[in-house]
N, C-alpha and C positions, 0 to 999 in steps of 0.2 A: 333720547333720551331713552331706559331701561325702565323693565320691569322686578323692582325685589320685593323680599319679604323679608319683613321682620318677627320675630318673637317675642312675646315681651313687650311690646309696643305700646302698651298704654302706659309706665311706667318710667322712672328709672333710665339707666344706659338705651335703653331697649323704646323710648319716647324720644327721649335726642338722636336717637341714631334714626328713626322713621324722618324725626324735623327734619334732620342734613340732608337728609335722599330725599325730600319733598323741594324744601330749597333750595335744590342742586336742578332742581325740574323732574326729577325722576318720578313714575308710578310706584308708589307701595304699597304692600299688603298687610297689613296689620293682623299677628295671630297673638291671640292673647285669653286670659277666661274671661275679662268684660270691654267694655268699649276698643273694638279691636273689629275689621271687615268679617274676618275669618273668628268664633268664639271655638275656641279646644282646649282642652283638658292635657297637657304633653305628658301627664305621669301616670296617663292610660293608654291601653294598647288601643280600644278604641278612639279616644279624643283622638293621637297620630294618627290613625287612618283618617279618620274626618279628616283633619290638616291638610293633609295632602290631597286628600281627594276636592276638596273646596279651593284649595291653590289652582289644584290642575285645571277644573271647571274656569277658574276667574283671569286665568290664563291661558286657558287654551294650549297648554301643555308645552308651556314657553318660556323658562324665566332665566334673568341677568345675573342675580344673584340672589342667599339668601345670607340673613345675618340671624342665626339662632344665639339670638341674646339671655331668652328666657331662662329663672333660672331661681331659686329658694337658700337663702339662709341658712346658718348650724343655730340658727334660735328655733329651730319649725323643729314641734315636737318629735315628731311622727321621722325617726333615721330611713326606714324605709321606702318613705314617699321622695325625700328627699335624694335620694340613687336612681330612682324610676323617674323624677323629672329633673335632672341635671346631667346625665349623664344619657339613658334610655329613650329620651325625650328628643334631644338633638341628633343623637346618632340613626334615629329611625326618621327623623323626619328628615335629614339629607339624606340617607339612601332612600327614601321615597322619591323625593325629587330631583336626584342626581340627571337623570333621562333630562327630565325639563331644560337643567342648565344645560345639559349636554349640547339640545338645540341648538341654543342659543348663540353658537359657536366661539363663545367666551366667559363661561361659565365659574362665577367665584361663588362660594364660601366662607363665609367667617364663623367663627362660635366663641363664644366665652368662657376661656376658663377661670383661672385665679391664680393672683402668686399663694394663697394658700397650698397650691400642690407643692409648693416646695418649701414652703417658710412655717410650714407648721408638723411639728414632729406627732400625731397621731392616724399619719395614713395607716390602713389597714391592707396587708398584702395578700391576706385571704381574697376578701372585698374585692381588691382590684382586678386581682385575677379572673374570677367570678364574672365581673364587671366587660373584662373584656372579653370574655367568652363566649357576652350574649348571656347570661341565664341570670336574668332579672328574677326570678322567683327565688334561687338561690341567693342570691345578690341581696337583696328586701330582705330574706330571711339570716343573714350574715352581717346586716347594718344593726338588725334591733339588738343582737348576739352582743355586738361590739360597743353598742349605746348600755347597753345595760352593766359595762362592765369599766364605763367611765367613772370617775372621781367625783361626789354629791356636788358639790362647789362648780366644776366643768358643768354638771346636769342643770341646775338652776340658770348660770348663764346661756350656754351653748352644748344643750344636751343632742346636737347632734352634730358636733364639730369632726369626727370621723368619717362619718357617712358623706360629709359634706367636702372635706380636704382631698379626700379619696377619689370623691366622685369627680372633681375638677384634674384631679390626675390623671386618672383614666378617659378623660376625656381630649387632655391632651396629649395622650399614650396612642390614644382613636386617630386624632387629626395626624400625627407622622408617620404611623402605620398605613393609615387609609389615602394621605395625599402621595404615595410614590405606587399606588399597583395601576397596574395599565388602564382601567374601569375607568378611571378619576385623571393620572395623568395625559397619558398617552388618548385623549379625551380630550384634553384641555378645557377641565372641571378641575380649577386649582382651589384648592384648600386648605383654610392656613388657624390660628388663634391667635386670640388678647387674654394675657392673664393680667388683668386688675389688679390695682394694690387697696389702699384704704379711699374708694370713693363715693363722698356724700351723695347717697340712694336712702331709698325707704330700705333697702333691703341691709344696708350697714348699718342704718342706726339704730333697727328694729336687734341685729343683728351683735353688736356690740354696746349695748346700752350706754351711746353718748349721746349728747345733744346735738343739734342741727351746724352747730359752731365747736366743735373740740377742741382741745388743745393737742398740737400733733407732736408736741414736745412732752407729751402725756402720754402718748398711746403705746399700746403692749411691744409694738412693731416701731424696729429704725425707720425716722423721716426724714433723710437727708438733706429733703429741699425745704423741709420746714414749713407745708401745704397740704393739705389734702386734694383729693383730685375730684371734678366735677363730672355728667354724665355727661358733658361736650367733649371732655378729654380721652374718652373711648369713645364717643362719635365719630368724630375724627379719623380716628383709627381704623375703625370699620366702615369707612367712606375708603377708604384709601384702601384698602386691600379688595372691593368689588369694583374700581375701575378696573374697565377693559387694559390700561396701560399696565395692570398690575398683574404681566406677564409673565416675569420670571421669577415669581414667588410662591410657593408651596410646599406645605409641611412646615411652617413657620410658626414658632413659641413667641409673642412677641410680649417683655413685660411692661407694661403702662402702668408704674405702681409707685414714682415719685422717688424708683433708686432702693427700696424696701429688698427687694432681694438681692440687689446687687452687694450692699451693705450686710446681712445677715451671711450671704453662700460668695463672697468674692469673688475665689479662686474654684468656681462652681464648674462655672462655662467659660471657655472652650477648655472640652479638656483630648488631650492625647488622644490617637486611635489607640485603642486596646488596653484604654488604664478606664 
């Protein structure tokens, strides 16, 4: 049995992922703001450093896998905090824990992106570039600037929608770029992402002002299956990506969204080389 870290372990998809791994007999170290083995705020540099140090202490420096699930939604008022939590948090944590994953001999990492990265037409190219360049302070400023330019109706319901979608897009791009670098790929540390759609979690209901039992046919984006996802639907794929047998998959972005992205962007992928 292995030793795994799950961030955002106190609720939603993180809790479901931690529960699934524990049910399989693994040791799980939860990281969250509360009710976790490691209490840390991944939205700050100090919190990220503390999380890495505590995980390394608890595991003697060797890890089998990390599921970076923690994140916040577009309803958060502080757009600057959204980019720090959703992008810089998982990136710093995974970079800090990469050597521990390498020591296991079959390290696996999976992060939670979102189908909003490709289905929300409000991503910010300037912010995207700053995030991928690691410019956190400038990215926070740009997120706040973009937020101030949003229409009033959006500010009331989803004040950080641009920062949210852009941070999740940047995270997916980071996975694609990082997974194939020698220090990850050639050292046996696999890195993938899951892009959930509408999953009934506190984050979703708080972000979209829907009830716990919303109508799929009234949802703003297409729901081809006619159902919403549950945290367990994401946890299933988290576990699959973290399994030692998943040895030939890295740099992948798996949409687990009931077909929403496929319905909205039917011909977007695969794209022929050079297009």
